[in-house]
N, C-alpha and C positions, 0 to 999 in steps of 0.2 A: 164393386166396379160398376161403372156406367158406360154403356155402349150407345153411341149416337147412330141411329139407323133411320135414315131419311132417304126415300127413293124419288123425291121430287127432282125436277130438272133445274130448279132455281139455285144456281151456284152461289150467288151473293147471299141469299138467305141461309143456305146451308153453311157457308163459311162464318157468317155472323153468329148464327145459333150455336155452331160447334165451338167457336171461340168463347162465347158466354158460358156454355156448359162446362168447358174445360176449366175456366176460371172458378166457377162454382164448385166443381169437384175438387179442385185444388184447395179451396177454402175448407172443405170438409174432409180432406185427406183421402179421397176416393180416386183410384186410378180412372182415367177417362180414355176410352178408345173409340175409334171410328170404324164403322162397318163398311167394308168393301172399297174404301177410297184412301189409298196410301198417300196421294198428293194432299188431300184435305187433312189427313192426320199430321203430316209433316208441317203443313202451313199453319196449323193452330197449336202446334206443340203438344199434341196428344201423347199419352203414354204409350200408345200402340195402335194396332189395327186388327180387325178380324177379317179373315180372307175366306171367300167362298170359291166355288168351282170356277167361276168366270172371272175372278179377280187376278190381280198381280200374283206372280209366283212368290213363294215365301223368301227365297234368297234375294230377289229383287226388293221386296219390302224391307228385309233386314238391312240391305245395303243402303237404302234410302233413309230408314229411320234410326239406324245405329244398333250397336250390340245390346244395349239395355232396353230396347223397345219390347213391349209386351205384344207378342204376335200369336193370335189364335187362328185355328183353321177349322172350317166346317167339314166334317167327315161324313155327314149324312148317316148312312147305315154301313159304311165301308171301313172295315178294319184295315184293309190294304191302304186306303187313303190315309188313315191314321198312322199306320206304320211309316209311310213315306214322309208325312209331315213331321213326325217325331224325329226321324233320321235327319231331316233338314233343320231341326232346331226349333220347332214350334214350342211355345210356352204352355199352351193348352190345346186340347182337342175337343171340339163340340160335336156331339152325336144327337141326331133327332131328325124327325119329330118323334119323340118317345110317346106322346099322346096326341090325339087329334088337336090341331091348332087352328084357331080362328084367324091368326095372322097370316099363316101360309096353309090354306086348306089343301093345296095340291102337294104338300111336302111329302117326301119319302118317309114311310114309317120305319122307325128303328126300334126293334124290340129291346126291352130292358136287359136281356141277356147280353146284348152287344156292349152295354156299359160295363158289365162284369168282365167280359173278355178284353175290353180296351184297357183295363187296369194293368195288364201285362206289358203295355207299351211304355210304361215308365214316365208318362206325362200326365198332368192333371186332366181329368175328364169332366166335361160340362154336359149336362143333360139340357136339351132345348126342345121346345115344342109342346104346347098345351099344358105346361107346368102350372099347377095350382097348389095352394097350401094343403089341399086334401090329398093330392097324389105325389107331391114332391118327396115325401118320405120314401115312397116306393123307389124313386130314382136314386135317392141317396143310398138306400139299402142295396140297390143293384150295383153301386160302385161310383156314382157321381160325386165328384169333389165340389161341384158348384152347380147351381141351377140358373138357367137363363129364363127370365120372365118378362113379359110385356103386359098383356091384358090383365093378368091376375093382380097386378099392382096398379097400373095406370088407368084402368077402367073401374077400379074399386071406388066406392063412395068415399072411403077414407084411406087415402094412399099410405099415410104413416102407419095405420093399423095393419094394412095389407102387407107392407114391408116387414113389420115386426112379426107377423105370423110366419113369414118365411124364416126369419132369424131363429125363431123358436124351434124350427125343425132340426137345427144343428145342435140344440141343447139336449135333445133326447138321447 
């Protein structure tokens, strides 16, 4: 899955880029979702949206994007937030920052034990924050069904190799 996360205020650029990425993801059979912006997700035909604390409510996003949309929710370190999102029909729950993150240095720390406890919510668990190919296995062992990464792939000298290093974590 590819998530478009852009915090710039340039709406035209964001729309154009998201539309191009959605088409590219479609060509490769990868779901494309938009971070934080239900309207943008709808306008480019994204597979879904990822919602944070300050974003649209999950029921509102579901109504706008439809019953088949992939909707994830940031739960930070809160099992209560995860429980509420699961009850509202979230398709996955993201917990983190499980490790120190260069992208969000101020992010709430979420212990790996929270991933283990989140498994009881019955919704796929995504570990986010500071994930590398060196520590990703720890998150998987703790209960993550998926890993959300930015820098460990997109700042790597060889993006393809970096992505494959994450794929190999699931093979063990």
